[in-house]
C-alpha positions in Angstrom: 18.8 1.0 -8.3 15.8 -1.2 -7.3 15.7 0.4 -3.8 15.8 3.9 -5.3 12.9 3.0 -7.6 10.9 1.6 -4.6 11.6 4.8 -2.6 10.4 6.9 -5.5 7.2 4.9 -5.8 6.6 5.2 -2.1 7.1 9.0 -2.3 4.5 9.0 -5.1 1.9 7.6 -2.7 2.7 10.3 -0.2 2.4 12.9 -3.0 -1.1 11.7 -3.8 -2.1 11.9 -0.1 -1.0 15.5 0.5 -3.4 17.7 2.5 -3.6 21.2 1.1 -3.2 23.9 3.7 -3.3 27.1 1.6 -3.0 27.1 -2.2 0.0 29.5 -2.2 1.9 28.0 0.7 3.9 24.8 1.0 1.8 21.7 1.6 2.1 19.4 4.6 2.0 15.7 3.7 -0.8 13.7 5.3 1.4 10.6 4.9 4.9 10.5 6.3 5.5 6.8 6.2 4.8 4.2 3.5 4.6 0.5 4.0 5.3 -1.3 0.7 4.2 -4.9 0.4 5.4 -6.7 -2.7 3.6 -10.0 -3.4 5.1 -12.3 -6.1 2.1 -14.2 -7.3 2.0 -17.7 -8.7 1.8 -18.0 -12.5 -1.6 -16.8 -13.7 -2.8 -15.9 -10.2 -3.1 -12.2 -10.9 -6.4 -12.7 -12.7 -7.9 -13.7 -9.3 -5.7 -11.7 -7.0 -6.1 -8.2 -8.5 -10.0 -8.2 -8.5 -9.9 -9.7 -5.0 -7.8 -6.9 -3.7 -9.7 -4.2 -5.6 -13.0 -5.4 -4.1 -11.6 -5.7 -0.6 -10.0 -2.3 -0.6 -13.2 -0.6 -1.9 -15.2 -2.3 0.8 -12.7 -1.3 3.5 -12.5 2.3 2.3 -16.3 2.6 2.7 -15.9 1.6 6.4 -12.7 3.5 7.2 -11.6 6.6 5.3 -8.4 6.8 7.3 -6.9 3.8 5.5 -4.6 5.2 2.8 -3.9 2.4 0.3 -2.7 2.0 -3.3 -2.6 -1.2 -5.4 -0.1 -1.6 -8.2 0.8 -4.4 -10.7 4.0 -4.9 -12.6 4.5 -3.5 -16.1 8.2 -4.6 -16.2 10.6 -6.4 -13.8 9.6 -9.5 -11.9 6.4 -10.9 -13.5 3.2 -11.3 -11.6 4.0 -8.7 -8.9 1.2 -7.1 -6.9 2.2 -4.2 -4.8 0.1 -2.9 -1.9 1.2 0.5 -0.5 -0.2 1.7 2.8 0.3 5.3 4.0 0.6 6.4 7.6 0.9 9.7 9.4 3.1 8.2 12.1 5.4 5.2 12.2 3.5 3.8 15.2 0.4 3.4 13.0 2.4 0.9 10.9 2.9 -1.3 13.9 0.9 -4.5 13.2 -1.0 -4.1 16.5 -2.2 -0.7 15.2 -2.7 -1.3 11.5 -6.2 -0.2 10.5 -6.3 -2.6 7.5 -5.4 -5.7 9.4 -7.9 -4.9 12.2 -10.9 -5.0 9.8 -13.5 -7.6 10.8 -13.0 -9.6 7.6 -9.2 -9.3 7.2 -8.3 -12.8 8.3 -10.8 -14.4 6.0 -9.7 -12.3 3.1 -6.0 -12.8 3.7 -6.5 -16.6 4.1 -8.0 -16.7 0.5 -5.2 -14.5 -0.9 -2.1 -16.2 0.5 -2.5 -19.4 -1.6 -2.0 -17.2 -4.7 1.4 -16.1 -3.6 4.9 -17.5 -4.1 6.5 -15.0 -1.7 6.3 -11.5 -0.4 8.5 -8.6 0.9 7.6 -5.7 3.2 9.6 -2.5 3.3 8.9 0.8 5.2 9.9 4.2 3.9 10.0 7.6 5.6 9.2 10.6 3.4 12.1 13.0 3.6 11.2 15.8 1.3 8.5 16.6 -1.2 8.4 19.3 -3.9 
């Protein structure tokens, strides 16, 4: 059930990042692959982690419009969860050596500040199969 929910959430990102071809014809997704990073934060760390990520993603988005990212926080389930979803047109773009987010000039500095706020993390990749 948990994996199904994660897949649905991943498809939601793809739905948001659809490029419209013609209003009356089927749309082609701009995002075909979703990388979902779930960070379980230390107790109380979300008050620092969430604004940190928001500010960083806003800054990165100004530099590189091709970075498709979405930040979520838990409403139920495991407490203090922060989810970062990244969308890619091809699976090759998700390769760490190709990832646009991690190649930002200030990525290492940002991530070094964020990691101490985490208990653990998990990364999953999804491929969009169908969209209605």
